[in-house]
Structures are given as C-alpha cells and as structure tokens.
N, C-alpha and C positions, 0 to 999 in steps of 0.2 A: 621704460620709455623715458627718454630724457627731454629736456626743454628748459628754457629759462624759467627761473622762479617767478611766480605771480601771486599776488595777494588775492585771497578769496574772501569776499565780504557778503553780507546779506543786507537787510533793511535796518540794521542797528545804527543807532546814533551814539556818539558823534561820528560823522563821516570824516575820514582822514583829510585834514586840511590841504595836504600836498596834492590831493587828487581833485580839488575843487577847480572848476574851469576846464575840465577835461573835454576831449572829444569822445562821445559815447556812441558805440555801435550797439544797436538794439535788435534782438531776435532770439529765437530758440536755438538756432545754430546746431541742431542735432546732426552730428556727423562732421561738422566743420569741413564740409566738402568744398569742391572748387567754386561752386556758386556762392557759398558763404564766404569763402576766401576773397572773392571779388569785393564783397561789401566790407570785409575787414581791412583789405588793402586800401580801399578808399578812405576809411577812417584813419588808418595809419598815415596816409598822405596828407589828409586835412590836419591832423595833429602836428605833423611836421611843418606845415605852412604856418600854423598858428603858434607853434612853440608850446603846445599844450600836452598834458598827460593823456594817456590812451587807455580807455576803460570800455569794457563790454558789459552791457546790461542784458542778462538773460533771466530765465524763470525756472524755478524748481518747486514742485515737480513739474513734469511736462504737462501743459494744459489739458491734453486729451485724457491723461490719467485722472485729472480732477473731474472732468465732465463725463467721462465714460470709464469709471473704475472697473467695470466688468470687462473692458477691452483695453487694458493699459498698453501704451505704445511700447514696442520693443526698441529700447534705446540703442542707437549706434554708439553714442558717447555719453555715458553717465557723467555726472558733474565733475568727478575727479579727472576724467580723461579730457573732457572739454576744456577744463582749466589748463591742463598741460599743453594742449594744442594752442590755446590762446597765448600762453607764455612763450611757446616756440615762435609764434607769429609777432612777438614784440609788444604784447599788451602789458600794461603795468598792473592792472587789476581786473577781476571779474566780479560783478555784483550779481549774486544769485538771489534775485528777489523772490520771496515766498509767493507762490501762486495759489489762489483760493477763489472760491465763488465770489466772495465779497470784494476781492481785488479786481476780479473780472468785471464787477458791476460799477467800478469807478467810471465817471464820465471822462471823455477824452480831455476836457479842460482840467479836471482834477489830476489826471495822470501827468499832463504837461507841467502844471503849476506845482503840484505836490511832490512829484518825483524828479522829473528832469530838471526843473528850475530850483525847487525848494530843497530837495535832498542832495542831488548830485551837483547842482550848480553848473550844468552843462554849458559849455561855450560853443559846442558844435554837436550835431547829431547826424548819424548816418544809418540809413535803413535800406532794406530791399524794397523792390517795387510793389510787393504784395503785403507789406507790413500793415496790419490793422490793429487797433488797440481800443480799450475802453468798452463801455457797455454796448452790447449789440454790435461790436466791432465798428462803431461809428467813426472812430478815429482813423482817417486815411492819410496817405502821404500828402495829399493836397491840404488837408486840415493842418497837418504838422508844419507844412511850409508857412501857412498863414499865421499859425501860432508863433512860429519862430520869428517871423518878421515883426510881430507885435511885441515880442519879449526880448528881442535882441540877440538871438543865437543863430548860428548857421545850420542849414539842413542840406544834406546831399541824399538823393534817392538813386539807388543803383539798379540798373536794368538787369533782367535775368541773364544768366550765363547759359549759352546753348552748346551742346556737344557737336561733334562733326556732322551728325545727321540732322541737326537743327532742333533737337529735343532739349527741353530745360533740364539742367542738372538738379536733382531733387533727392531728398532723404528717402522718400518712398521708393524711388527707383533703385537706390542702393540696397535697401532692405530686400526688395524683390530679387535682386541679383544674388545677395548672400543666401537667401532662402533657397534659391535654385542651384546653389553651388558654383555660381559664376564669379569666382573670387577676383579674377583679373578685371572683369568689367566693373565690379564694385570698387576695387582699388583705383581704377582709372578715373572714376567719377569723384572719389574722395581726394585723390592727389597724394595719398599716403596709404600705407598698408594697414588695413584694419586690425585691431588688436583687442584681446581680452586680458584682463588682469584679475588676479585673485590669489588667495592663499592656497598653497599646495597641501592637499588633504590626503589622508590615508584611503586607499581603495581596497579592492579584494586581493591586490598583489598578484593578479593573474599574469601580468606582463613580466614580472620578475621570474616566474617559473618557465617562461618562454624564452628567456634571454633578452627581454626588452623591458626593463624596469621603466616606469613612467612617472612623471610629475602630473598629478591629477588636479584639475580645477573644476569645481561645480558652480560655475558663475554665469552661464549663458541662458537667456530665455530660449526654451527648446525650439520655438518657431523662428528664431532669428537666423540660424545658420544651418545649412544643409548637412546632414550626417555624411561622414566620409573621412578620407585620409588627406592630410594637408602637409605641404612643405612649409616649415615655420622657422622663426627665430625666437628664442627665449631670452629675455633680459632679466637679470637678477637685480636685487636692490643695490648691490655694489657697482652696478653699471656694466658688468661683464655680460657679453652676448654670446650665445651658443646656437649653432645650427641644430635642427632637429626635424623629426617627423611626428605628426600628431594625428590622433584619431578622435573625431567627435561623434558620439553616438551611444548606443545602448548595448554594445558587445553581443550581437545576436548569436555568435558561436557559443557563448557561455551562459549569460544570465538574462539578457534583455532587460537590464536594470535601468535606473535613472541615467539620463544623458550626462556624460562627463567629457571634458576636453582632456585627453591623456597624451602627454608629450614625452616621446623618447628623445633624450638629449644626446647627440653624438659625442663620443669621445669624452665622456664625463662620468665620474664615479662618486661624486659627493652626495651629501644628504640635503634635500631641498624641503623636507617636511616642515610646515609652519612658516615657510618663507613666502613673501608676496612676490610674484613674478608676473611679467607681461609676456604674452605669446602673440606674435604678429604673423598673420597669414600671408604667404607668398603665392601659393597655388593650391588648388584642389587636384589631387592626383587621381582619385577614383571615388566611387561611392562606397558606402558601408555594405559588407557582404557577410553571409553566413557560410562558414567553411565546414567541410565534412569531418575534418580532424585538426588537432593542434598542429600536426606536422605540415599540413597544407597551409594553415595560417602562417606558420613561421616562414615557409618558403615565399609567401606573398609579402610578408613584412620585410624580408631581405630585399626583395625587388623594390618595395616602396622606399626603403632607405636609400638605395642607389639612385632612384628617381629624384628623391628630395634633395640629395646632395648635388645632383646635376642642376636642378632648378636654382638652388641657392648660390651655386658657384657662378651662375650666369646672370644673377640679378643685379640691377643697377637702380639707384634711387629714382622714384617716380617724379620727384619735384624737389625744389629747394627745401620745402617743409619736411618732406620725407627724409631727406639727408640729415636735417637737424634732429630728427627723432631717433637717430642712431640705429635704424634697422635697414 
C-alpha cells in the first residue's frame, strides 16, 4: 500500500521544532473511515488557512485493549496502516501517544496544558463531536473550546458523518460488515478497500499440489473477517501490484487448522516467502466450504479465479484516497 511518507512519533522529547504550532487532529481513528476523514479534512483545511503543519494525535494501544485486555478490540487499522493512510491524506506526522491507565487518569486540564500546549504547541485542534478525554471522560468538546479560548488556540468540532440511510459511519459498523462477509458495505464506509499486511509464511503447501500455490499470511484476528473466498490485489514491497484470489479460513477440506489468508496470485511464478505484502479485499465471492474431493475443490477454484478476474477488471477507485493507495 502506497502513500506519502509520514513521521511516526510518540511522547518522546524533544518534539520536532518544525512541527510546533501545528493543527492537531485528535482521535483513535481506527479504520480512518469516511467519518474520520471528515475530521481529518477539516484539520487539513484549518492548517491551510493558518499556514501550519498538520499532525494527528492518536493513542497506542487502543484504549479498550488497556481497560478490557480480555476483550481486545479487533483493529481495522493497526498503527502502521493508520500512519500510511494519514500520510496519503496529507499529514506531516502522527503522534502515537502511549495509552495507559495512568494516562487516562489525567485531568482534562493536564491533557490540554501538558500535551496539547506544552508538548505539541498546538495552534489549532480538530476533534469529532463525540471526543472525550481525561479522567472519567470529563473533557468534552465544550470544555476544549473554553480551554482553547483561554490559552489562545483554535478549536473545530466536526459533526458526525451519516450514510445514505441516515446512520452514523462508525468503526463498529465496519467491523460488523467484515465479520459478516459484507466486504462491499465495509469498503463503502471506509472509502478505501480494507487491507491486511504481513510476512509471507510457509504453509502446508496444499495449494501447490492442486495447481494453486498461495502466499500465506497469518495476520488477522479470527473474529475480524468472515471466512470465505475473496477477489483481491496483492502489493509487494517494490510497489508492483498483482490481481489474485484469496481464501481466508481453516481449510475444512483438508485440516481445519489455524486460520490463514492464502492468496493465489494470477500470472505470477516468483517466490514471495519472507516478503512483506499487502492484500486488499475487493469482494467476497462465497463462503468457505468443505468439498468431497480435491478434484471438486479444484473445479470450484477454477470458477473462483474467473469470478475474481471479472470483479477486479471492473473495479474503480472508491475515492480519491483509495486511488492514492494504488489499489
């Protein structure tokens, strides 16, 4: 996945002096979906008006993982992917502030004075309508506006983005769509085609015996994505992009093993083992099935390949951001 380069920072000092006085968009932004993009676009516009650098302040790990480690959130965009998306949206840097219980216990005043003013030197701040911060989530957009007036920086609060049916675009809705195999609905809310990235690992090499050698990734939380067959594009580290068809699941015809994302790359004969690749999902073709024989599976894989080629040949970018990501 391509995108403009972006600096990834944490809470370390010294803070880069060329980023002082930036406009700062604040939020978790998991998914960097269309609703998040509205907040980020307002930050970009404010930075343009002020002639200021553009920075995103986000938090790692996800707060729910800290407060409910037994139920960690299935991330749509881990830190590396979020950073790439922010770079493609024109941000100069992302500050991945370490999130902990002690950080969450800061008063709203300490967050504003210690981080926004003291550490970042923010000239402007942009947040979504539901942004809360500080101990007991006492910091509200209204509090932030009052604090900004007293301390001399600008604040914009962006209202929620609604879809055509009047529902708020949210990360939880996107997760639900992916878990249900509704790839098109998830991608429509994202505004870009959701992708997984990881190192190609050795598998059982069953696909090779069937005439369908695959690049295997063991990277996804099993609850995030519905098992099934997908039309995909695979991007290599050198930037080359290949059409393909992928299976995500446990191979019920053979071993019912650990879930893998296994991608057959069309018209390709090279070796991808050990390489880090991105696999972007364009459409779910069908669910995972158990076949009575290897021959029956091969016949279905032939049909899947034709279907995937047709889907990919007809695909157009979902948005300007999607086009920038080279898929």
